[in-house]
N, C-alpha and C positions, 0 to 999 in steps of 0.2 A: 388645811392643817400643816402642810409642809412649809407654807410660807411663814408660819409663826415659829416653827422650829429653826428655820434659817435665821430669823431675826433674833431669836433667843441666844444663838451662838455669837451674835454680834458681827457676823460676816455677811457680806452681800453675796448675791447669787453668783456673780462673775468670779469672785475670789475663791469660792468653794469649788466651782467647776475647774478652775485652773489648778488648784491644789490636788483635786482628785485626778486630773490628767497627769500631773507629775508623779503622784503615787503609783498610778497604773504603769507608767513608763519604767519606774525604778523596780517595781515588783515583777513585771513581765519581761524584764531584760534577761536574755539568755547569755551565758558566758560565750564570748567570742574569741576566736583565735587571735584577732588583732589586739584585744585587750591584754592578753598575756604577753604579746611581743612588746607592747609599750611599757610594761613593767620591768623589762630587762630579763626576759625569759632566756635560759641558757641555750635553747635551740637557736635563737637568733644570733647569739655570739658565736656559736659553733659554726653556723653557716658563714659568717663573716670570716672566721679563721680558715675555714676550708677554702674559701675563695682566695685568700691571701696565699695559703700554702700551694694551691694549684697554680696561682700566678707565678710564684717563685720557681716552682718545679718546671713550668713551661718555659720560663725565661732561661733557666740553666740547661735544660735538656733540648730545647727546640730551636734555640737561636745560636748563631755563630759567636756572638759576644759572650753568651753564657758558657759555651764550651771553652773559649779562650780564657775566660775568668777562672773557671774550674781548673784548667791546666796550669795557669799562673799560680794559683793558690797551692796546688799540689806540689808544683816545682819548688816554690819558696819553702814549704814545710819540709820537703826532702833535703834541701840545702841546709836548713837550720838543724835538722836532725844529724846530718853528716858533720856539721861543725861541732855539735855537742859530742858526738862519738869519737871524733878524731882528736879532741882535746887540743885544738889549734896546731896540729902537726900537718904541714902541707902535703907530704907524701901520702899519709893515711887518708886525708880528705879527698884528694884527687883519685886515689884508688877506689874508695867507696863510691864516689860519684860516678866514676867510669863504669864500675861493675853494675851499678843500678841502671845507668842509661842503657848498657848493653842488654840487661835483662828485660827492660821495658821494650826495647826495639824488637827483641826476639819474641816476646809474648804478643805484642801487637801484630807482628808479621804472622804468627801462628793463628791468632784470632781472625785476621783478615782472610787467610787461606781457608780455614774451616768454615767461615761464614759464606764465602763464595762457593764452596763445595756443596753446601746445603741449599743454596738458592737455585 
């Protein structure tokens, strides 16, 4: 009986078994975490951004080059702000820059002393 039903559909036995196997695979497929990552899931992008942020943070805080770069950027910004505030007057520019350098030296010295005292 089953042989006549298969022939009535016009399909051979091998084609039906392969189609049935494909249907079972697609029906029984469970959602996988890998499938969501392939579709551009936000968690994957967030992990990539976290790694870039942590890389940049470790570069600037943990290396000599990073500290020098941060110092250079802060120094340049300080000089530019002084130029804007002094309105291109040399005496005012040098006075502002000198006061800022003295304040930074005193604060760094105090920070060093307080840090050594607690260690």
